[in-house]
C-alpha positions as a Python dict, from the first residue, in 0.01 Angstrom:
ca = {
    (1, 'M'): (0, 0, 0),
    (2, 'M'): (60, 36, -376),
    (3, 'L'): (391, 149, -523),
    (4, 'P'): (376, 486, -703),
    (5, 'S'): (428, 318, -1038),
    (6, 'A'): (146, 77, -963),
    (7, 'V'): (-82, 364, -866),
    (8, 'E'): (-15, 548, -1190),
    (9, 'M'): (-56, 231, -1394),
    (10, 'A'): (-385, 155, -1219),
    (11, 'R'): (-513, 507, -1276),
    (12, 'K'): (-442, 494, -1649),
    (13, 'T'): (-595, 149, -1671),
    (14, 'A'): (-910, 264, -1490),
    (15, 'L'): (-970, 537, -1749),
    (16, 'T'): (-989, 283, -2032),
    (17, 'M'): (-1146, -19, -1861),
    (18, 'S'): (-1471, -84, -1682),
    (19, 'P'): (-1476, -18, -1304),
    (20, 'T'): (-1497, -392, -1231),
    (21, 'V'): (-1192, -475, -1444),
    (22, 'A'): (-999, -179, -1302),
    (23, 'L'): (-1075, -283, -943),
    (24, 'L'): (-969, -639, -1021),
    (25, 'G'): (-641, -504, -1160),
    (26, 'I'): (-577, -308, -842),
    (27, 'M'): (-639, -615, -629),
    (28, 'I'): (-393, -819, -836),
    (29, 'M'): (-129, -547, -796),
    (30, 'I'): (-181, -547, -420),
    (31, 'V'): (-135, -924, -406),
    (32, 'I'): (187, -899, -611),
    (33, 'Y'): (312, -612, -395),
    (34, 'Q'): (246, -802, -74),
    (35, 'F'): (457, -1095, -194),
    (36, 'V'): (736, -900, -367),
    (37, 'H'): (783, -617, -119),
    (38, 'P'): (970, -724, 198),
    (39, 'R'): (735, -749, 492),
    (40, 'R'): (831, -556, 800),
    (41, 'A'): (911, -757, 1106),
    (42, 'R'): (620, -820, 1337),
    (43, 'D'): (696, -767, 1702),
    (44, 'P'): (535, -1006, 1946),
    (45, 'E'): (249, -876, 2157),
    (46, 'P'): (410, -685, 2449),
    (47, 'L'): (342, -782, 2807),
    (48, 'Q'): (-17, -719, 2921),
    (49, 'C'): (-133, -667, 2559),
    (50, 'E'): (-370, -920, 2404),
    (51, 'K'): (-509, -953, 2056),
    (52, 'P'): (-847, -792, 1983),
    (53, 'R'): (-1130, -978, 1820),
    (54, 'D'): (-1121, -973, 1441),
    (55, 'E'): (-1331, -1064, 1139),
    (56, 'N'): (-1156, -1393, 1068),
    (57, 'D'): (-1480, -1582, 1118),
    (58, 'R'): (-1616, -1407, 807),
    (59, 'F'): (-1297, -1348, 609),
    (60, 'R'): (-1080, -1643, 711),
    (61, 'Y'): (-903, -1672, 374),
    (62, 'D'): (-914, -1305, 280),
    (63, 'I'): (-555, -1241, 388),
    (64, 'F'): (-526, -920, 184),
    (65, 'G'): (-862, -771, 284),
    (66, 'I'): (-1000, -765, -70),
    (67, 'A'): (-1338, -914, 20),
    (68, 'K'): (-1364, -670, 311),
    (69, 'A'): (-1296, -377, 75),
    (70, 'L'): (-1566, -501, -162),
    (71, 'E'): (-1811, -532, 127),
    (72, 'L'): (-1733, -177, 240),
    (73, 'G'): (-1786, -50, -114),
    (74, 'Y'): (-2116, -233, -137),
    (75, 'H'): (-2252, -64, 175),
    (76, 'L'): (-2120, 276, 70),
    (77, 'R'): (-2308, 251, -259),
    (78, 'R'): (-2626, 142, -80),
    (79, 'R'): (-2586, 418, 182),
    (80, 'S'): (-2601, 156, 457),
    (81, 'S'): (-2245, 193, 587),
    (82, 'L'): (-2347, 340, 924),
    (83, 'S'): (-2593, 65, 1012),
    (84, 'Y'): (-2335, -184, 880),
    (85, 'T'): (-2060, -57, 1112),
    (86, 'N'): (-2300, -49, 1408),
    (87, 'A'): (-2391, -412, 1338),
    (88, 'L'): (-2022, -506, 1341),
    (89, 'F'): (-1971, -339, 1679),
    (90, 'S'): (-2273, -528, 1811),
    (91, 'R'): (-2121, -852, 1679),
    (92, 'Y'): (-1754, -814, 1775),
    (93, 'G'): (-1768, -569, 2063),
    (94, 'E'): (-1656, -209, 2100),
    (95, 'T'): (-1310, -276, 1952),
    (96, 'Y'): (-1206, -517, 1678),
    (97, 'A'): (-944, -550, 1405),
    (98, 'S'): (-985, -598, 1032),
    (99, 'R'): (-773, -606, 718),
    (100, 'V'): (-860, -383, 422),
    (101, 'M'): (-656, -385, 100),
    (102, 'G'): (-345, -513, 276),
    (103, 'H'): (-369, -275, 573),
    (104, 'R'): (-455, -370, 931),
    (105, 'L'): (-716, -138, 1080),
    (106, 'V'): (-850, -122, 1434),
    (107, 'F'): (-1213, -11, 1467),
    (108, 'T'): (-1335, 118, 1802),
    (109, 'C'): (-1625, 300, 1964),
    (110, 'N'): (-1497, 245, 2316),
    (111, 'P'): (-1484, 576, 2511),
    (112, 'E'): (-1169, 473, 2700),
    (113, 'N'): (-994, 415, 2369),
    (114, 'T'): (-1115, 739, 2212),
    (115, 'T'): (-1005, 936, 2519),
    (116, 'H'): (-664, 767, 2497),
    (117, 'L'): (-644, 834, 2123),
    (118, 'L'): (-752, 1199, 2140),
    (119, 'S'): (-609, 1305, 2477),
    (120, 'T'): (-390, 1074, 2685),
    (121, 'A'): (-171, 945, 2399),
    (122, 'F'): (-243, 1228, 2157),
    (123, 'A'): (124, 1256, 2056),
    (124, 'D'): (138, 889, 1949),
    (125, 'F'): (-111, 935, 1665),
    (126, 'D'): (-121, 1162, 1359),
    (127, 'S'): (-402, 1269, 1130),
    (128, 'S'): (-212, 1447, 851),
    (129, 'P'): (-108, 1126, 667),
    (130, 'L'): (-479, 1064, 604),
    (131, 'R'): (-595, 1423, 554),
    (132, 'K'): (-308, 1593, 376),
    (133, 'P'): (-352, 1426, 33),
    (134, 'M'): (-715, 1543, 29),
    (135, 'F'): (-685, 1896, 174),
    (136, 'E'): (-346, 2006, 42),
    (137, 'P'): (-465, 2128, -302),
    (138, 'I'): (-692, 2394, -147),
    (139, 'T'): (-529, 2467, 190),
    (140, 'P'): (-165, 2348, 179),
    (141, 'H'): (-75, 2484, 523),
    (142, 'G'): (-416, 2470, 690),
    (143, 'I'): (-487, 2300, 1020),
    (144, 'F'): (-622, 1985, 847),
    (145, 'T'): (-287, 1912, 679),
    (146, 'L'): (-58, 1959, 979),
    (147, 'D'): (71, 1770, 1282),
    (148, 'G'): (326, 1849, 1552),
    (149, 'A'): (465, 2199, 1602),
    (150, 'D'): (320, 2338, 1278),
    (151, 'W'): (-27, 2219, 1378),
    (152, 'K'): (12, 2373, 1725),
    (153, 'T'): (105, 2710, 1573),
    (154, 'S'): (-185, 2701, 1326),
    (155, 'R'): (-432, 2602, 1595),
    (156, 'G'): (-316, 2882, 1823),
    (157, 'Q'): (-369, 3139, 1548),
    (158, 'L'): (-714, 3000, 1469),
    (159, 'R'): (-818, 2999, 1834),
    (160, 'G'): (-710, 3361, 1862),
    (161, 'R'): (-948, 3459, 1581),
    (162, 'L'): (-1232, 3267, 1747),
    (163, 'A'): (-1175, 3384, 2103),
    (164, 'N'): (-1425, 3671, 2140),
    (165, 'L'): (-1768, 3538, 2041),
    (166, 'R'): (-1952, 3866, 2096),
    (167, 'K'): (-1712, 4034, 1858),
    (168, 'I'): (-1727, 3776, 1578),
    (169, 'I'): (-2098, 3683, 1597),
    (170, 'D'): (-2325, 3976, 1516),
    (171, 'L'): (-2672, 3873, 1633),
    (172, 'D'): (-2837, 4130, 1404),
    (173, 'Q'): (-2651, 3980, 1107),
    (174, 'C'): (-2756, 3631, 1219),
    (175, 'E'): (-3116, 3747, 1216),
    (176, 'A'): (-3073, 3898, 868),
    (177, 'H'): (-2930, 3572, 733),
    (178, 'F'): (-3213, 3374, 892),
    (179, 'Q'): (-3470, 3600, 727),
    (180, 'A'): (-3294, 3532, 395),
    (181, 'F'): (-3328, 3162, 473),
    (182, 'L'): (-3703, 3201, 534),
    (183, 'R'): (-3746, 3355, 188),
    (184, 'H'): (-3660, 3013, 44),
    (185, 'V'): (-3942, 2842, 235),
    (186, 'P'): (-4247, 2810, 4),
    (187, 'V'): (-4552, 2976, 159),
    (188, 'D'): (-4783, 2715, 4),
    (189, 'G'): (-4616, 2424, 182),
    (190, 'T'): (-4444, 2292, -130),
    (191, 'V'): (-4158, 2049, -69),
    (192, 'F'): (-3814, 2215, -91),
    (193, 'D'): (-3452, 2120, -22),
    (194, 'V'): (-3407, 2236, 336),
    (195, 'Q'): (-3061, 2080, 360),
    (196, 'A'): (-2925, 2293, 74),
    (197, 'C'): (-3068, 2601, 246),
    (198, 'N'): (-2912, 2497, 578),
    (199, 'F'): (-2567, 2471, 424),
    (200, 'A'): (-2613, 2804, 245),
    (201, 'L'): (-2719, 2969, 572),
    (202, 'S'): (-2414, 2826, 749),
    (203, 'L'): (-2184, 2938, 469),
    (204, 'D'): (-2318, 3294, 473),
    (205, 'M'): (-2264, 3320, 849),
    (206, 'Q'): (-1916, 3169, 834),
    (207, 'T'): (-1791, 3376, 541),
    (208, 'L'): (-1909, 3692, 714),
    (209, 'F'): (-1667, 3606, 993),
    (210, 'S'): (-1382, 3440, 802),
    (211, 'L'): (-1372, 3668, 494),
    (212, 'G'): (-1520, 3987, 633),
    (213, 'E'): (-1828, 3967, 408),
    (214, 'S'): (-2091, 3710, 322),
    (215, 'V'): (-2079, 3521, -8),
    (216, 'D'): (-2459, 3561, -31),
    (217, 'A'): (-2524, 3189, -81),
    (218, 'L'): (-2889, 3249, 14),
    (219, 'S'): (-2927, 3549, -216),
    (220, 'L'): (-3156, 3512, -516),
    (221, 'T'): (-2919, 3733, -718),
    (222, 'P'): (-2558, 3665, -608),
    (223, 'S'): (-2266, 3804, -806),
    (224, 'P'): (-2110, 3565, -1062),
    (225, 'E'): (-1785, 3555, -863),
    (226, 'K'): (-1957, 3463, -537),
    (227, 'K'): (-2177, 3203, -705),
    (228, 'Q'): (-1870, 3045, -867),
    (229, 'F'): (-1695, 3033, -528),
    (230, 'V'): (-1994, 2864, -361),
    (231, 'D'): (-2013, 2608, -644),
    (232, 'D'): (-1638, 2544, -628),
    (233, 'L'): (-1638, 2505, -250),
    (234, 'L'): (-1925, 2256, -268),
    (235, 'L'): (-1744, 2053, -535),
    (236, 'V'): (-1422, 2053, -332),
    (237, 'K'): (-1593, 1945, -11),
    (238, 'N'): (-1785, 1666, -183),
    (239, 'R'): (-1467, 1534, -344),
    (240, 'I'): (-1279, 1542, -13),
    (241, 'V'): (-1558, 1341, 153),
    (242, 'D'): (-1566, 1090, -133),
    (243, 'D'): (-1187, 1049, -130),
    (244, 'G'): (-1196, 993, 246),
    (245, 'F'): (-1420, 691, 194),
    (246, 'R'): (-1230, 567, -112),
    (247, 'G'): (-892, 555, 59),
    (248, 'P'): (-609, 443, -175),
    (249, 'L'): (-862, 388, -455),
    (250, 'R'): (-898, 766, -484),
    (251, 'H'): (-602, 756, -725),
    (252, 'L'): (-826, 586, -981),
    (253, 'F'): (-1053, 887, -1016),
    (254, 'P'): (-967, 1190, -1233),
    (255, 'R'): (-896, 1510, -1037),
    (256, 'G'): (-908, 1776, -1307),
    (257, 'R'): (-1234, 1943, -1201),
    (258, 'F'): (-1137, 1914, -835),
    (259, 'L'): (-797, 2080, -884),
    (260, 'H'): (-943, 2362, -1096),
    (261, 'A'): (-1213, 2423, -832),
    (262, 'C'): (-944, 2432, -561),
    (263, 'K'): (-743, 2688, -758),
    (264, 'R'): (-1042, 2916, -821),
    (265, 'A'): (-1169, 2894, -462),
    (266, 'R'): (-825, 2968, -318),
    (267, 'S'): (-778, 3262, -556),
    (268, 'F'): (-1114, 3404, -442),
    (269, 'V'): (-1010, 3380, -76),
    (270, 'L'): (-660, 3516, -144),
    (271, 'A'): (-815, 3827, -301),
    (272, 'H'): (-1018, 3886, 16),
    (273, 'A'): (-712, 3815, 230),
    (274, 'T'): (-507, 4071, 37),
    (275, 'R'): (-771, 4340, 93),
    (276, 'E'): (-792, 4255, 464),
    (277, 'V'): (-414, 4274, 511),
    (278, 'Q'): (-395, 4599, 312),
    (279, 'K'): (-673, 4746, 523),
    (280, 'R'): (-494, 4639, 839),
    (281, 'R'): (-153, 4772, 729),
    (282, 'G'): (-277, 5067, 527),
    (283, 'E'): (-29, 5007, 248),
    (284, 'K'): (34, 4798, -61),
    (285, 'V'): (124, 4436, 3),
    (286, 'D'): (458, 4348, -153),
    (287, 'S'): (698, 4210, 108),
    (288, 'N'): (759, 3841, 178),
    (289, 'I'): (624, 3880, 532),
    (290, 'E'): (301, 4031, 404),
    (291, 'R'): (260, 3760, 139),
    (292, 'Q'): (308, 3500, 411),
    (293, 'E'): (44, 3675, 621),
    (294, 'I'): (-198, 3667, 327),
    (295, 'S'): (-137, 3296, 269),
    (296, 'Q'): (-187, 3227, 639),
    (297, 'F'): (-513, 3426, 640),
    (298, 'A'): (-636, 3225, 339),
    (299, 'D'): (-546, 2891, 500),
    (300, 'E'): (-729, 2986, 819),
    (301, 'A'): (-1037, 3108, 630),
    (302, 'L'): (-1054, 2799, 410),
    (303, 'S'): (-1009, 2570, 711),
    (304, 'I'): (-1312, 2736, 871),
    (305, 'L'): (-1518, 2711, 552),
    (306, 'L'): (-1426, 2347, 490),
    (307, 'A'): (-1570, 2274, 835),
    (308, 'N'): (-1899, 2429, 722),
    (309, 'D'): (-2060, 2084, 724),
    (310, 'S'): (-2068, 2085, 1105),
    (311, 'M'): (-2319, 2371, 1118),
    (312, 'G'): (-2518, 2260, 814),
    (313, 'T'): (-2542, 1898, 929),
    (314, 'A'): (-2663, 1999, 1275),
    (315, 'L'): (-2930, 2230, 1130),
    (316, 'S'): (-3050, 1958, 892),
    (317, 'G'): (-3057, 1706, 1176),
    (318, 'M'): (-3252, 1952, 1388),
    (319, 'F'): (-3520, 2005, 1122),
    (320, 'H'): (-3542, 1629, 1072),
    (321, 'C'): (-3584, 1555, 1443),
    (322, 'L'): (-3828, 1839, 1509),
    (323, 'S'): (-4044, 1740, 1212),
    (324, 'K'): (-4108, 1408, 1385),
    (325, 'S'): (-4185, 1535, 1735),
    (326, 'E'): (-4465, 1786, 1792),
    (327, 'R'): (-4408, 1751, 2166),
    (328, 'V'): (-4048, 1874, 2143),
    (329, 'V'): (-4146, 2157, 1907),
    (330, 'R'): (-4412, 2270, 2152),
    (331, 'N'): (-4171, 2254, 2448),
    (332, 'L'): (-3902, 2433, 2250),
    (333, 'R'): (-4133, 2715, 2144),
    (334, 'D'): (-4271, 2757, 2497),
    (335, 'S'): (-3923, 2767, 2653),
    (336, 'I'): (-3806, 3034, 2406),
    (337, 'V'): (-4116, 3252, 2445),
    (338, 'D'): (-4105, 3222, 2824),
    (339, 'T'): (-3737, 3326, 2832),
    (340, 'I'): (-3700, 3595, 2565),
    (341, 'G'): (-4049, 3664, 2430),
    (342, 'L'): (-4102, 3726, 2058),
    (343, 'E'): (-3808, 3958, 1995),
    (344, 'P'): (-3461, 3852, 1873),
    (345, 'P'): (-3242, 3733, 2164),
    (346, 'T'): (-2962, 3918, 2338),
    (347, 'W'): (-2634, 3754, 2439),
    (348, 'G'): (-2743, 3745, 2801),
    (349, 'Q'): (-3065, 3563, 2713),
    (350, 'L'): (-2896, 3298, 2495),
    (351, 'S'): (-2719, 3143, 2793),
    (352, 'S'): (-3055, 3099, 2970),
    (353, 'L'): (-3213, 2884, 2697),
    (354, 'H'): (-3165, 2550, 2872),
    (355, 'Y'): (-3415, 2351, 2663),
    (356, 'V'): (-3257, 2487, 2344),
    (357, 'R'): (-2924, 2353, 2471),
    (358, 'W'): (-3077, 2010, 2533),
    (359, 'V'): (-3222, 2001, 2181),
    (360, 'I'): (-2891, 2104, 2022),
    (361, 'F'): (-2692, 1845, 2218),
    (362, 'E'): (-2942, 1571, 2136),
    (363, 'V'): (-2921, 1655, 1765),
    (364, 'L'): (-2540, 1656, 1783),
    (365, 'R'): (-2554, 1317, 1952),
    (366, 'L'): (-2777, 1159, 1689),
    (367, 'Y'): (-2638, 1341, 1385),
    (368, 'P'): (-2272, 1432, 1442),
    (369, 'A'): (-2107, 1606, 1147),
    (370, 'V'): (-1815, 1360, 1145),
    (371, 'V'): (-1950, 1007, 1189),
    (372, 'L'): (-1613, 832, 1151),
    (373, 'N'): (-1264, 961, 1218),
    (374, 'A'): (-920, 805, 1210),
    (375, 'R'): (-562, 839, 1330),
    (376, 'V'): (-234, 678, 1219),
    (377, 'A'): (9, 547, 1481),
    (378, 'N'): (345, 724, 1444),
    (379, 'K'): (518, 457, 1656),
    (380, 'H'): (440, 123, 1819),
    (381, 'C'): (185, 205, 2091),
    (382, 'T'): (-126, 68, 2260),
    (383, 'L'): (-495, 120, 2315),
    (384, 'P'): (-610, 52, 2673),
    (385, 'S'): (-909, -168, 2588),
    (386, 'G'): (-1029, -425, 2336),
    (387, 'G'): (-794, -720, 2385),
    (388, 'G'): (-851, -1068, 2521),
    (389, 'V'): (-1162, -1279, 2559),
    (390, 'Y'): (-1355, -1010, 2744),
    (391, 'G'): (-1219, -715, 2545),
    (392, 'T'): (-1077, -545, 2854),
    (393, 'S'): (-702, -586, 2799),
    (394, 'P'): (-473, -340, 2617),
    (395, 'I'): (-400, -404, 2249),
    (396, 'L'): (-94, -330, 2040),
    (397, 'V'): (-112, -79, 1755),
    (398, 'R'): (196, -91, 1536),
    (399, 'K'): (352, 208, 1366),
    (400, 'G'): (163, 295, 1049),
    (401, 'E'): (-156, 114, 1147),
    (402, 'I'): (-483, 305, 1138),
    (403, 'V'): (-732, 336, 1424),
    (404, 'V'): (-1085, 425, 1312),
    (405, 'F'): (-1320, 553, 1582),
    (406, 'S'): (-1693, 582, 1527),
    (407, 'T'): (-1871, 879, 1679),
    (408, 'W'): (-2196, 758, 1522),
    (409, 'A'): (-2176, 416, 1689),
    (410, 'R'): (-2081, 549, 2033),
    (411, 'H'): (-2358, 808, 2035),
    (412, 'R'): (-2622, 551, 1937),
    (413, 'L'): (-2501, 242, 2124),
    (414, 'G'): (-2353, 390, 2441),
    (415, 'E'): (-2529, 295, 2764),
    (416, 'E'): (-2417, 622, 2925),
    (417, 'F'): (-2687, 805, 2727),
    (418, 'G'): (-2966, 626, 2912),
    (419, 'V'): (-3258, 423, 2783),
    (420, 'A'): (-3335, 403, 2410),
    (421, 'P'): (-3022, 589, 2294),
    (422, 'E'): (-3141, 583, 1931),
    (423, 'E'): (-3448, 791, 2018),
    (424, 'F'): (-3464, 1170, 1999),
    (425, 'R'): (-3530, 1276, 2358),
    (426, 'P'): (-3375, 1613, 2456),
    (427, 'E'): (-3485, 1573, 2818),
    (428, 'R'): (-3210, 1315, 2873),
    (429, 'W'): (-2961, 1607, 2886),
    (430, 'E'): (-3118, 1744, 3204),
    (431, 'H'): (-2906, 1492, 3395),
    (432, 'L'): (-2618, 1430, 3153),
    (433, 'G'): (-2291, 1618, 3180),
    (434, 'D'): (-1961, 1602, 2995),
    (435, 'M'): (-1898, 1238, 2904),
    (436, 'P'): (-1601, 1070, 2732),
    (437, 'G'): (-1838, 907, 2483),
    (438, 'F'): (-1993, 1235, 2363),
    (439, 'I'): (-1753, 1365, 2097),
    (440, 'P'): (-1939, 1572, 1833),
    (441, 'F'): (-1645, 1815, 1832),
    (442, 'N'): (-1370, 1563, 1912),
    (443, 'K'): (-1181, 1576, 2242),
    (444, 'G'): (-842, 1672, 2371),
    (445, 'P'): (-591, 1899, 2195),
    (446, 'R'): (-766, 1855, 1859),
    (447, 'I'): (-1111, 1951, 1986),
    (448, 'C'): (-1280, 2170, 1726),
    (449, 'P'): (-1161, 2531, 1782),
    (450, 'G'): (-1482, 2662, 1625),
    (451, 'R'): (-1726, 2474, 1849),
    (452, 'R'): (-1823, 2782, 2054),
    (453, 'F'): (-1875, 2980, 1732),
    (454, 'A'): (-2101, 2705, 1595),
    (455, 'L'): (-2298, 2676, 1920),
    (456, 'G'): (-2346, 3054, 1932),
    (457, 'C'): (-2485, 3054, 1578),
    (458, 'W'): (-2716, 2759, 1652),
    (459, 'Y'): (-2850, 2925, 1966),
    (460, 'S'): (-2927, 3246, 1779),
    (461, 'I'): (-3099, 3061, 1491),
}
């Protein structure tokens, strides 16, 4: 990890040099840091723990993980990182270790390990060290930036807002938003950007709930303020995703536009939060308690909106899959018509759409919104699988080391999903139940609090 002075020096250097020269400078600084900075003592492997497989056969002399970082960057630029990581799991097994820019990382798609990480040993791993630097500018006290007691409090408040689906999802409003979506579909069959429309549809439905009114992302004539908010939110989300892949190298990239977009977007939400609190209290907001309530409302709303990708990604994946399978489209249409006819559905009818459920789950399996996730060990701990010759022994994870788990790999390589797991076949869900390897919404205490809201919206659409 680079010293703060080294980070700042690298950032200034990157602004005046070519990317190649700047990256070379960063690598040199890491090498110097690794030799100058005292190394922490390495404990021996505890009893019953064995070492996992690693990438030493390919990077034998890459002791600082520089070549590995370059390889990761290469696949990110070529948009082949998902097939690349799947190939590594096929080569090394469901759990292996690697070194990237001086840091030891454990990669896993093993369901026993993910269950341990997300449920059994949940308290041994944190997410805020990875997320906080990216989310803090727009939602400083939101659920994405917290761990421990603060996270538990924030999650409880968010779950309370999402508890009553019939109250927060207005099916008539869902139908109105979908009709607005259809107005963007060219009647002459011209190619159009369905993914952009999917994300706009999701944003309109989520802002209706989280802010009390839609931002009219699908409107042909939105107000300047709402259009600016949508543009800012998109910029912020894209930057957060990019920084997540860049890791420590994110310090090399200027943040001016990102920080300004965060400020404008948060101000927009704070204005809505102030009106909501005033409406609730029936008086002017001026006390410290009320200001705290407004800030909390804004953090909750922005946390919901920053998770907008989950709904938009699933809708885009659904259109993609259905466009390639006339059989599934025919079965889907028949099952809907047979159950509810040609009128908009009621809440009672939604729960009876079994084939719709299979289609949604199959899309979530093949196109999860979060393809890779990670946790940082907050103390020396273990993962139950991945060590030894056969990969079945526990492995040691030292404090500060990162465990990366791949939802994408598990969903597409897991034998528990039956034959041809990479194929789109909704019928497989007729006999599949809740499985440790199926984690489109995570598992355990950090399972997505908005999953039922998202599923309700998908069913209605």
